[in-house]
C-alpha positions in Angstrom: -5.1 11.0 -5.5 -5.9 7.9 -6.4 -9.1 5.8 -4.6 -8.4 2.3 -3.2 -11.6 1.1 -2.0 -12.2 3.2 1.0 -8.4 4.6 0.7 -6.9 7.2 -1.3 -3.3 6.8 -3.0 -1.2 9.8 -3.8 1.2 8.6 -6.8 2.2 9.7 -10.5 0.0 10.9 -12.8 -0.5 7.3 -14.4 -4.1 6.2 -14.9 -3.3 3.5 -12.3 -0.3 2.9 -10.1 2.6 1.3 -12.1 6.0 -0.4 -11.0 8.4 2.1 -10.0 6.4 4.4 -8.3 6.1 5.7 -4.8 3.1 6.7 -3.1 1.3 7.2 0.3 -2.2 5.8 1.0 -4.6 8.4 2.6 -8.4 7.0 4.6 -11.2 8.9 2.0 -13.2 10.4 5.1 -11.0 11.3 7.8 -7.9 12.5 5.7 -5.4 10.0 7.8 -2.4 8.3 6.0 -1.3 5.1 6.2 1.9 4.3 8.0 4.0 1.1 8.4 4.7 1.6 12.0 7.8 0.5 13.1 7.4 1.1 16.7 4.7 -1.6 16.4 5.5 -5.3 16.6 5.8 -6.9 12.5 5.6 -2.9 11.2 1.6 -3.0 11.6 0.0 -0.8 8.9 -2.5 1.7 11.0 -4.1 4.6 9.5 -3.7 7.7 12.1 -1.1 10.0 10.5 -1.7 13.8 9.6 1.3 14.0 6.8 2.8 11.4 4.5 6.2 11.3 5.5 8.9 8.3 4.9 6.8 5.5 7.5 3.9 6.7 5.1 5.2 6.3 1.8 4.7 2.4 -0.2 6.9 2.2 -3.5 5.1 -0.2 -6.1 6.9 -3.2 -7.1 6.3 -5.8 -10.1 4.8 -9.0 -9.3 4.9 -9.9 -12.6 2.0 -9.9 -15.0 -0.7 -8.3 -13.6 0.5 -8.7 -10.1 1.7 -5.5 -8.0 3.1 -5.3 -4.5 3.9 -2.3 -2.0 7.1 -2.2 -0.2 7.1 0.1 2.6 9.4 3.3 1.9 10.0 2.9 6.3 11.4 -0.6 6.7 12.1 -2.0 2.9 10.1 -5.2 3.8 7.1 -5.5 1.6 3.3 -5.1 2.9 1.5 -8.9 3.9 -1.9 -10.0 3.7 -1.5 -12.8 5.5 -4.4 -15.1 6.1 -5.6 -14.1 2.5 -6.3 -10.9 3.8 -8.3 -11.2 6.9 -5.2 -10.6 9.3 -3.6 -7.0 10.1 -1.5 -5.4 7.1 2.3 -5.5 7.8 5.2 -4.5 6.0 7.7 -7.1 7.6 8.6 -9.5 4.5 11.6 -9.3 2.6 10.5 -10.2 -0.6 7.0 -10.9 -2.2 5.1 -13.8 -2.6 1.1 -14.7 -2.7 0.4 -13.0 0.4 2.3 -9.5 -1.0 0.8 -9.3 -4.3 -2.7 -8.3 -5.6 -4.0 -6.8 -8.6 -5.7 -3.6 -9.6 -8.7 -3.3 -11.3 -10.1 0.3 -12.6 -12.9 1.5 -11.2 -15.0 4.6 -11.6 -12.7 7.8 -9.7 -9.6 5.6 -9.3 -9.1 2.1 -8.7 -9.3 -1.2 -6.5 -6.6 -3.5 -5.2 -7.7 -7.0 -5.0 
């Protein structure tokens, strides 16, 4: 598992997430997995799942240069941080643009997405 702020990312054995990997996001305190819930409008991301099944998996995709994007396995849509990350995260974009890209920075015990 890798730490992402207050989340943990389950991914392959690399030190940082790499394009081509598939993993799950898990909340550190309660242990719930993040889900791209297709039963909610625009596939809102929620952290309320006990196990990591298809809706809780995300593919790491190269965004060019040092940028990465996350594509939900549930619907093959990219996770979007609308309004510069101030809105609810949703997996509803067919392609990855500025609001779908992030950078990865190493930190003690894992990494942080920005």
